[in-house]
SERO-4910 file (N, C-alpha, C, O; in steps of 0.05 Angstrom, whole numbers):
BEGIN
 pado doro    nc1    nc2    nc3   cac1   cac2   cac3    cc1    cc2    cc3    oc1    oc2    oc3
  Met    A      2   -307   -694     29   -297   -701     36   -273   -683     20   -255   -678
  Thr    A     60   -273   -673     69   -252   -654     83   -229   -668    101   -233   -685
  Thr    A     74   -205   -662     87   -181   -674    111   -174   -657    109   -169   -633
  Met    A    134   -173   -670    159   -166   -655    163   -136   -654    169   -124   -633
  Leu    A    159   -122   -677    163    -93   -679    139    -81   -693    129    -91   -713
  Glu    A    130    -59   -682    108    -44   -695    114    -14   -693    119     -3   -672
  Ala    A    113     -1   -717    115     28   -718     86     39   -721     71     29   -738
  Arg    A     79     58   -705     52     70   -705     54    100   -711     63    115   -694
  Asp    A     45    107   -734     44    135   -742     71    149   -738     72    171   -727
  Leu    A     92    136   -747    119    145   -743    126    167   -763    123    163   -787
  Ser    A    136    189   -753    145    211   -770    173    220   -761    179    220   -737
  Val    A    189    228   -781    216    237   -776    221    262   -792    216    262   -816
  Ser    A    231    283   -780    236    308   -794    265    318   -791    278    313   -770
  Tyr    A    274    330   -812    300    344   -812    293    374   -814    289    384   -836
  Gly    A    292    388   -791    283    416   -792    255    417   -803    236    405   -791
  Lys    A    250    432   -824    223    436   -835    216    413   -855    193    411   -864
  Leu    A    236    396   -862    231    375   -881    222    349   -866    237    339   -848
  Thr    A    199    339   -872    190    314   -861    197    291   -880    187    289   -902
  Ala    A    216    275   -871    227    253   -888    210    228   -887    209    213   -906
  Val    A    198    223   -863    180    200   -860    154    211   -848    154    225   -828
  Lys    A    132    204   -861    106    217   -856     85    197   -846     71    185   -862
  Gly    A     82    195   -820     61    179   -809     60    150   -817     39    140   -825
  Val    A     83    137   -817     85    110   -826     77     90   -804     86     93   -781
  Ser    A     61     70   -811     54     49   -793     58     22   -807     49     17   -829
  Phe    A     73      4   -793     78    -23   -804     86    -41   -782     91    -32   -760
  Ala    A     88    -67   -788     95    -87   -768    114   -107   -779    114   -113   -803
  Val    A    130   -119   -761    148   -141   -768    141   -164   -750    142   -162   -726
  Glu    A    133   -186   -762    124   -210   -746    149   -227   -738    168   -229   -753
  Glu    A    147   -238   -715    169   -255   -705    174   -279   -724    156   -293   -732
  Gly    A    200   -283   -729    207   -305   -746    203   -301   -776    207   -319   -792
  Lys    A    196   -276   -784    191   -270   -812    210   -249   -822    224   -235   -806
  Ile    A    212   -246   -848    227   -225   -861    208   -205   -873    192   -212   -891
  Ala    A    209   -180   -864    194   -159   -876    214   -141   -892    236   -136   -883
  Thr    A    205   -131   -914    222   -114   -930    208    -88   -936    184    -86   -940
  Ile    A    224    -66   -936    215    -40   -945    230    -33   -970    255    -29   -969
  Ile    A    216    -30   -992    229    -22  -1017    220      6  -1025    200     16  -1014
  Gly    A    234     17  -1044    227     44  -1053    251     57  -1066    273     47  -1063
  Pro    A    246     79  -1080    268     93  -1094    288    106  -1075    282    109  -1051
  Asn    A    311    113  -1085    330    128  -1070    317    154  -1060    305    168  -1076
  Gly    A    321    161  -1035    310    185  -1024    281    183  -1014    269    202  -1006
  Ala    A    271    158  -1013    244    154  -1004    241    156   -973    219    160   -963
  Gly    A    263    154   -959    262    156   -930    268    129   -916    263    127   -892
  Lys    A    277    110   -931    281     83   -920    303     82   -898    298     72   -877
  Thr    A    326     94   -904    347     94   -884    340    111   -860    346    104   -837
  Thr    A    327    133   -865    317    150   -843    299    135   -824    300    137   -800
  Leu    A    282    118   -836    263    102   -820    278     83   -802    272     80   -778
  Leu    A    298     69   -813    314     51   -797    329     65   -774    330     55   -752
  Lys    A    340     88   -780    354    103   -760    335    112   -737    343    113   -714
  Ala    A    310    118   -744    290    124   -723    284    100   -706    281    102   -682
  Leu    A    282     76   -719    275     52   -705    297     44   -685    291     33   -664
  Ile    A    322     49   -692    344     41   -675    350     63   -654    366     58   -635
  Gly    A    338     87   -658    342    108   -639    362    129   -646    370    145   -629
  Gln    A    372    128   -671    393    148   -679    381    175   -687    395    195   -688
  Leu    A    355    175   -693    341    200   -700    316    203   -683    302    183   -678
  Pro    A    310    227   -674    285    231   -659    261    228   -678    262    234   -702
  Ser    A    239    219   -667    215    215   -683    190    220   -666    191    220   -642
  Ser    A    168    224   -680    142    225   -667    126    200   -674    135    185   -691
  Gly    A    104    195   -660     91    169   -662    103    150   -642    115    159   -622
  Ser    A    100    124   -647    111    105   -627    124     82   -641    117     74   -663
  Val    A    144     70   -627    157     46   -636    153     25   -614    163     29   -591
  Val    A    139      4   -620    133    -17   -600    148    -42   -607    147    -52   -630
  Tyr    A    164    -52   -588    181    -75   -593    177    -95   -570    180    -88   -546
  Gly    A    169   -119   -577    164   -139   -556    142   -130   -537    142   -138   -514
  Gly    A    123   -114   -547    100   -105   -531    105    -80   -515     87    -71   -502
  Ala    A    130    -70   -515    136    -46   -500    143    -23   -518    156    -26   -539
  Asp    A    135      1   -510    142     25   -526    171     33   -520    178     38   -497
  Ile    A    188     32   -540    216     38   -537    224     65   -548    248     71   -551
  Gly    A    204     81   -555    209    107   -569    228    125   -555    241    141   -568
  Asn    A    229    124   -528    246    142   -513    273    129   -505    288    142   -490
  Met    A    278    105   -513    302     91   -506    326    100   -522    323    107   -546
  Glu    A    350    100   -510    374    106   -524    382     82   -542    371     60   -539
  Val    A    399     87   -561    408     66   -579    418     42   -564    411     19   -571
  Glu    A    435     47   -544    448     24   -530    427      6   -517    430    -18   -516
  Ala    A    406     19   -506    385      3   -493    370    -14   -513    362    -37   -507
  Arg    A    366     -4   -537    352    -19   -558    369    -42   -567    359    -64   -572
  Val    A    395    -37   -569    414    -59   -577    414    -81   -556    414   -104   -562
  Glu    A    414    -73   -530    414    -92   -509    389   -109   -509    389   -132   -499
  Arg    A    367    -98   -519    342   -113   -521    341   -131   -546    322   -147   -549
  Gly    A    362   -130   -562    363   -149   -584    359   -137   -612    356   -153   -631
  Ile    A    357   -111   -615    354    -99   -641    382    -92   -652    397    -77   -638
  Val    A    389   -102   -675    416    -97   -686    412    -86   -715    397    -98   -731
  Leu    A    425    -64   -721    424    -52   -747    451    -55   -762    472    -49   -751
  Val    A    450    -65   -786    473    -66   -804    469    -42   -823    454    -44   -842
  Pro    A    484    -20   -819    480      4   -836    491      0   -864    508    -18   -868
  Glu    A    482     16   -883    491     14   -910    521     20   -912    534     11   -931
  Thr    A    532     36   -893    560     42   -893    577     21   -880    602     22   -881
  Arg    A    564      1   -868    576    -23   -856    591    -18   -830    591    -34   -812
  Glu    A    604      6   -828    616     15   -802    635     -6   -790    632    -12   -766
  Leu    A    653    -16   -805    672    -35   -795    696    -21   -782    700      3   -787
  Phe    A    710    -35   -765    735    -25   -754    757    -34   -773    768    -56   -771
  Thr    A    764    -16   -792    781    -23   -814    810    -30   -806    823    -45   -821
  Asp    A    819    -20   -783    846    -25   -774    848    -50   -757    870    -57   -747
  Leu    A    826    -64   -754    826    -89   -738    822   -113   -756    810   -110   -778
  Ala    A    831   -136   -747    827   -160   -763    798   -169   -764    782   -160   -747
  Val    A    792   -186   -783    765   -197   -786    756   -209   -759    733   -204   -750
  Ser    A    773   -225   -747    765   -239   -722    760   -219   -700    742   -224   -684
  Asp    A    775   -197   -699    770   -178   -678    744   -162   -682    730   -156   -663
  Asn    A    737   -157   -707    712   -144   -714    689   -162   -704    669   -152   -693
  Leu    A    691   -188   -708    670   -206   -700    668   -206   -669    645   -206   -658
  Leu    A    690   -206   -655    690   -207   -626    675   -182   -615    661   -183   -595
  Leu    A    680   -159   -628    667   -135   -619    636   -136   -622    622   -123   -607
  Gly    A    627   -153   -640    598   -156   -643    585   -170   -619    561   -166   -615
  Ala    A    601   -185   -604    590   -199   -581    595   -183   -555    587   -192   -534
  Phe    A    608   -161   -557    618   -146   -533    595   -138   -514    598   -140   -490
  Thr    A    573   -128   -525    552   -116   -508    537   -137   -492    523   -131   -473
  His    A    541   -163   -499    525   -184   -485    541   -199   -464    529   -215   -449
  Arg    A    567   -194   -461    583   -205   -440    579   -235   -437    574   -245   -414
  Arg    A    580   -250   -459    576   -279   -458    602   -293   -451    624   -282   -452
  Lys    A    598   -318   -443    621   -335   -437    637   -341   -462    626   -341   -484
  Ser    A    663   -346   -458    680   -350   -481    671   -374   -498    675   -373   -523
  Ala    A    660   -394   -486    650   -417   -501    628   -409   -520    626   -419   -542
  Gln    A    610   -391   -510    588   -382   -527    598   -365   -549    588   -366   -572
  Val    A    617   -348   -544    629   -331   -564    642   -348   -586    640   -342   -610
  Lys    A    656   -368   -577    669   -386   -596    648   -400   -614    652   -403   -638
  Glu    A    627   -409   -601    605   -422   -616    593   -403   -637    588   -411   -660
  Asp    A    589   -378   -629    577   -359   -648    597   -353   -670    589   -349   -694
  Thr    A    623   -351   -664    643   -346   -684    643   -368   -705    645   -363   -729
  Glu    A    642   -393   -695    642   -416   -714    617   -416   -731    618   -424   -755
  Arg    A    595   -407   -720    570   -406   -736    574   -385   -759    566   -390   -782
  Val    A    586   -362   -752    591   -342   -773    610   -352   -794    605   -348   -818
  Tyr    A    630   -366   -786    650   -377   -805    637   -399   -823    644   -402   -846
  Ala    A    618   -413   -811    603   -433   -827    586   -420   -848    583   -430   -871
  Leu    A    574   -397   -841    557   -382   -860    574   -368   -881    567   -367   -904
  Phe    A    597   -358   -872    615   -343   -890    643   -355   -890    660   -344   -876
  Pro    A    647   -377   -904    674   -389   -904    696   -370   -912    719   -373   -904
  Arg    A    690   -351   -929    710   -331   -937    721   -315   -914    744   -308   -913
  Leu    A    704   -310   -894    713   -295   -871    732   -312   -854    751   -301   -843
  Lys    A    727   -338   -853    746   -355   -839    773   -355   -852    793   -355   -839
  Glu    A    773   -356   -879    798   -355   -894    813   -329   -889    838   -329   -889
  Arg    A    799   -308   -883    811   -281   -880    809   -271   -851    811   -247   -847
  Arg    A    807   -289   -832    802   -281   -805    825   -264   -793    820   -248   -775
  Ala    A    849   -267   -803    872   -251   -793    877   -226   -810    895   -210   -803
  Gln    A    861   -222   -831    865   -200   -849    851   -175   -838    830   -177   -826
  Leu    A    863   -151   -843    851   -126   -834    825   -122   -850    824   -126   -874
  Ala    A    804   -113   -836    778   -109   -848    780    -88   -871    765    -90   -891
  Gly    A    798    -69   -868    800    -48   -888    812    -58   -915    810    -43   -935
  Thr    A    823    -82   -915    834    -93   -940    815   -112   -954    823   -123   -975
  Leu    A    791   -116   -943    772   -134   -955    758   -122   -980    758    -97   -982
  Ser    A    748   -139   -997    732   -129  -1019    704   -120  -1009    698   -124   -986
  Gly    A    689   -106  -1026    663    -97  -1018    645   -119  -1008    631   -116   -988
  Gly    A    645   -141  -1023    628   -164  -1015    636   -176   -989    619   -183   -972
  Glu    A    662   -178   -985    673   -189   -959    666   -170   -936    661   -179   -914
  Arg    A    667   -144   -941    660   -125   -920    630   -128   -912    623   -127   -888
  Gln    A    613   -133   -932    585   -137   -925    581   -162   -910    565   -163   -891
  Met    A    596   -183   -917    594   -208   -902    603   -204   -873    591   -215   -855
  Leu    A    625   -189   -870    635   -184   -843    615   -167   -827    611   -173   -803
  Ala    A    602   -148   -839    582   -132   -825    559   -149   -816    549   -146   -794
  Leu    A    550   -167   -833    529   -186   -826    538   -205   -804    523   -209   -785
  Gly    A    562   -215   -807    572   -234   -787    575   -221   -760    568   -233   -740
  Arg    A    585   -196   -759    588   -182   -734    561   -178   -721    558   -180   -697
  Ala    A    541   -171   -737    514   -168   -726    503   -194   -714    491   -193   -693
  Leu    A    509   -216   -727    499   -242   -717    513   -249   -691    502   -264   -675
  Met    A    537   -239   -687    551   -245   -661    536   -233   -638    540   -243   -615
  Gly    A    519   -214   -642    503   -202   -621    477   -218   -615    461   -209   -599
  Arg    A    474   -240   -629    450   -257   -626    425   -240   -627    409   -239   -608
  Pro    A    420   -226   -650    398   -207   -651    371   -221   -650    367   -243   -662
  Lys    A    352   -208   -637    324   -217   -638    311   -205   -663    293   -217   -675
  Leu    A    320   -181   -670    311   -167   -694    335   -157   -709    350   -140   -698
  Leu    A    340   -166   -733    363   -158   -749    352   -139   -771    336   -147   -788
  Met    A    362   -114   -771    354    -95   -791    377    -90   -810    399    -84   -802
  Leu    A    371    -93   -835    392    -91   -856    386    -68   -875    364    -66   -886
  Asp    A    405    -49   -877    401    -26   -894    417    -29   -920    442    -28   -919
  Glu    A    404    -34   -942    416    -36   -969    440    -55   -969    462    -47   -976
  Pro    A    435    -80   -962    458    -99   -962    470   -105   -989    493   -114   -991
  Ser    A    456    -98  -1011    467   -104  -1037    481    -79  -1049    492    -81  -1071
  Leu    A    482    -57  -1035    492    -32  -1046    521    -35  -1055    539    -42  -1039
  Gly    A    526    -29  -1080    553    -28  -1091    566    -54  -1096    590    -56  -1101
  Leu    A    551    -76  -1095    562   -103  -1098    557   -114  -1126    537   -108  -1139
  Ala    A    575   -131  -1135    572   -145  -1161    548   -164  -1159    543   -175  -1138
  Pro    A    535   -169  -1182    511   -187  -1182    516   -214  -1169    499   -224  -1155
  Leu    A    539   -226  -1173    545   -252  -1162    546   -251  -1131    536   -269  -1118
  Ile    A    557   -230  -1121    559   -226  -1092    532   -220  -1080    525   -229  -1059
  Val    A    516   -204  -1095    489   -198  -1086    473   -224  -1082    459   -227  -1062
  Arg    A    475   -242  -1102    460   -267  -1099    469   -283  -1075    453   -295  -1061
  Glu    A    495   -282  -1069    506   -296  -1045    495   -284  -1020    488   -298  -1001
  Ile    A    495   -257  -1019    485   -243   -995    456   -250   -990    448   -256   -967
  Phe    A    440   -250  -1011    412   -256  -1008    407   -285  -1002    387   -292   -989
  Arg    A    425   -302  -1011    423   -331  -1004    426   -334   -973    412   -349   -961
  Ile    A    445   -319   -962    450   -321   -934    426   -309   -918    418   -320   -898
  Ile    A    415   -287   -928    392   -274   -915    369   -294   -915    355   -297   -894
  Ala    A    364   -307   -937    343   -327   -939    348   -350   -919    329   -360   -906
  Lys    A    373   -359   -917    380   -381   -899    375   -373   -870    364   -388   -854
  Leu    A    382   -348   -863    376   -338   -836    346   -337   -830    337   -344   -808
  Gly    A    331   -330   -851    302   -329   -848    291   -357   -843    273   -361   -826
  Glu    A    302   -377   -857    294   -404   -853    300   -414   -824    287   -432   -814
  Glu    A    321   -403   -813    329   -410   -786    313   -395   -764    316   -400   -740
  Gly    A    295   -378   -773    277   -364   -755    287   -337   -745    275   -325   -727
  Val    A    308   -325   -758    317   -299   -751    297   -278   -762    291   -278   -786
  Thr    A    287   -261   -744    268   -240   -752    284   -217   -765    304   -208   -753
  Met    A    275   -208   -788    291   -187   -803    273   -166   -815    250   -171   -823
  Leu    A    284   -142   -815    272   -119   -830    293   -111   -850    314   -101   -843
  Leu    A    286   -115   -875    305   -111   -897    297    -86   -913    276    -86   -925
  Val    A    315    -66   -913    310    -42   -930    328    -45   -955    352    -50   -952
  Glu    A    316    -43   -978    331    -50  -1002    320    -36  -1027    296    -35  -1031
  Gln    A    339    -26  -1044    331    -15  -1070    327    -37  -1091    312    -33  -1110
  Asn    A    341    -59  -1087    338    -82  -1106    312    -96  -1100    311   -116  -1085
  Ala    A    290    -85  -1111    263    -94  -1104    259   -124  -1110    246   -138  -1095
  Arg    A    269   -133  -1133    265   -161  -1140    277   -180  -1120    264   -198  -1110
  Ala    A    303   -175  -1113    316   -193  -1094    302   -192  -1067    299   -212  -1053
  Ala    A    294   -167  -1059    282   -164  -1032    255   -179  -1031    250   -193  -1012
  Leu    A    238   -175  -1051    212   -188  -1051    214   -218  -1055    197   -233  -1044
  Glu    A    234   -228  -1069    238   -256  -1072    246   -269  -1046    241   -293  -1041
  Thr    A    258   -254  -1028    269   -264  -1003    250   -261   -980    249   -277   -962
  Ala    A    235   -239   -980    218   -231   -957    191   -246   -957    182   -258   -976
  Asp    A    179   -246   -933    152   -256   -930    131   -235   -935    110   -240   -946
  Tyr    A    137   -210   -926    118   -188   -928    133   -163   -937    156   -159   -931
  Gly    A    120   -146   -953    133   -123   -964    117    -97   -960     93    -97   -960
  Tyr    A    132    -75   -959    121    -49   -958    136    -32   -978    160    -35   -983
  Val    A    121    -14   -992    132      4  -1011    131     32  -1000    109     43   -994
  Leu    A    154     45   -998    157     72   -987    164     91  -1010    183     87  -1024
  Glu    A    148    112  -1013    153    133  -1033    149    160  -1019    129    166  -1007
  Ser    A    170    177  -1022    169    204  -1011    160    204   -982    145    222   -973
  Gly    A    170    184   -967    165    183   -938    139    171   -930    132    171   -906
  Glu    A    123    162   -949     97    150   -943     95    122   -954    106    115   -975
  Leu    A     81    105   -939     75     78   -949     53     79   -969     31     88   -963
  Val    A     58     69   -993     38     70  -1014     28     43  -1022      7     41  -1035
  His    A     42     22  -1015     33     -6  -1020     43    -24   -998     63    -18   -985
  Gln    A     28    -45   -993     38    -66   -975     24    -92   -981      2    -92   -992
  Gly    A     36   -114   -973     24   -139   -978     44   -162   -976     67   -158   -972
  Ile    A     34   -186   -979     51   -210   -981     71   -205  -1003     63   -197  -1025
  Ala    A     96   -211   -999    117   -205  -1018    111   -217  -1045    115   -203  -1066
  Ser    A    103   -241  -1047     98   -254  -1072     74   -240  -1087     74   -240  -1112
  Asp    A     55   -230  -1072     33   -215  -1085     43   -188  -1096     34   -180  -1117
  Leu    A     60   -175  -1081     71   -149  -1090     86   -153  -1116     86   -135  -1134
  Met    A    100   -176  -1119    114   -181  -1144     96   -183  -1168    105   -180  -1191
  Arg    A     70   -189  -1163     51   -191  -1185     34   -166  -1188     17   -164  -1206
  Asp    A     37   -147  -1169     22   -122  -1170     30   -106  -1194     54   -100  -1198
  Pro    A     11    -98  -1211     18    -84  -1236     35    -59  -1232     54    -54  -1246
  Lys    A     28    -42  -1212     43    -18  -1208     71    -24  -1197     91    -11  -1206
  Val    A     73    -42  -1178     99    -50  -1168    117    -62  -1190    140    -56  -1192
  Met    A    104    -78  -1207    119    -90  -1229    130    -69  -1248    153    -69  -1256
  Ala    A    113    -50  -1255    121    -29  -1274    141    -10  -1263    159     -1  -1277
  Thr    A    139     -4  -1237    156     17  -1225    182      5  -1214    203     18  -1217
  Tyr    A    181    -19  -1203    205    -29  -1189    217    -54  -1200    240    -60  -1195
  Leu    A    202    -68  -1217    212    -94  -1226    218    -93  -1256    227   -113  -1268
  Gly    A    214    -70  -1269    220    -68  -1297    202    -84  -1316    210    -91  -1338
  Lys    A    178    -89  -1307    159   -104  -1323    135    -86  -1329    127    -70  -1312
  Ser    A    123    -89  -1352     99    -74  -1359     75    -87  -1344     75   -110  -1338
  Ala    A     55    -70  -1339     32    -80  -1325     15    -98  -1342     -2   -113  -1332
  Gly    A     19    -97  -1368      4   -114  -1386     15   -142  -1389      4   -158  -1403
***
C-alpha cells in the first residue's frame, strides 16, 4: 500500500499556545482517513498546516517529497485540495462560474473542463438545476455540494475536507456522506476532519482521534467504532 501523505511529529503554535502537539499520521493512496475529536481539539489547525496556511514544525511528506516549505499554491498544483469548513465560495458568481474557477489552476483544455463539469453535475444533480443561480442564494447543503464540486474540478490527488457536515440538516448530512463514500469507492484519496464521529467512522477506512492537539487513539475505522472509550466519548454509547 502506498502512503500518499505523512505527517511526522507535526506541531503548530499560535504564539505561546501549541494547538497541535507532535502529531504523526498517514493517509494511504485510494483510502479515506478521518480525524475526529471535540471542538477545539486542533483538527482545523492541522489541516491548515498540511495545506500550508499555517507554519509548523516537524515534516509533511507528500508523494515521497517533503513539502513543509512549499507555499499553498505549490501544494495545490501538486494535487492537494482543501474544502474549508467556511466553504469559501464566490457568492456573487453563478454556480457554474464557481465550478470553472475550481479548474483554473490546472489550465486544462475546454473538453476536459466540460467533462469534469458533467461529472460534478452527475454527482450533484441539484447543482445542475441551479447552475445559473448565484452561489450566495444557495441553501447550506447546496453550498457544501458546490464547495465539494469545485474541489473536484481541480482533479485532486488528495482531497481534504474540513467539517463537511457542519450546520447541515440530518438528511443533507446523509447525502453529503453518501457522496464522500462514492468518491472513496472511485479511488479518491481523502482526509476527512469531522465532529460527526459516527458518520466519519462509518465512511472512512482508517481513523485518528485528536484531543487537545494530541493523537490519543488510532485504528481501522470499524474497530474504533467498537472501542469502548471511543464509543462512550464520541458515539453516545456506554462501554458496557
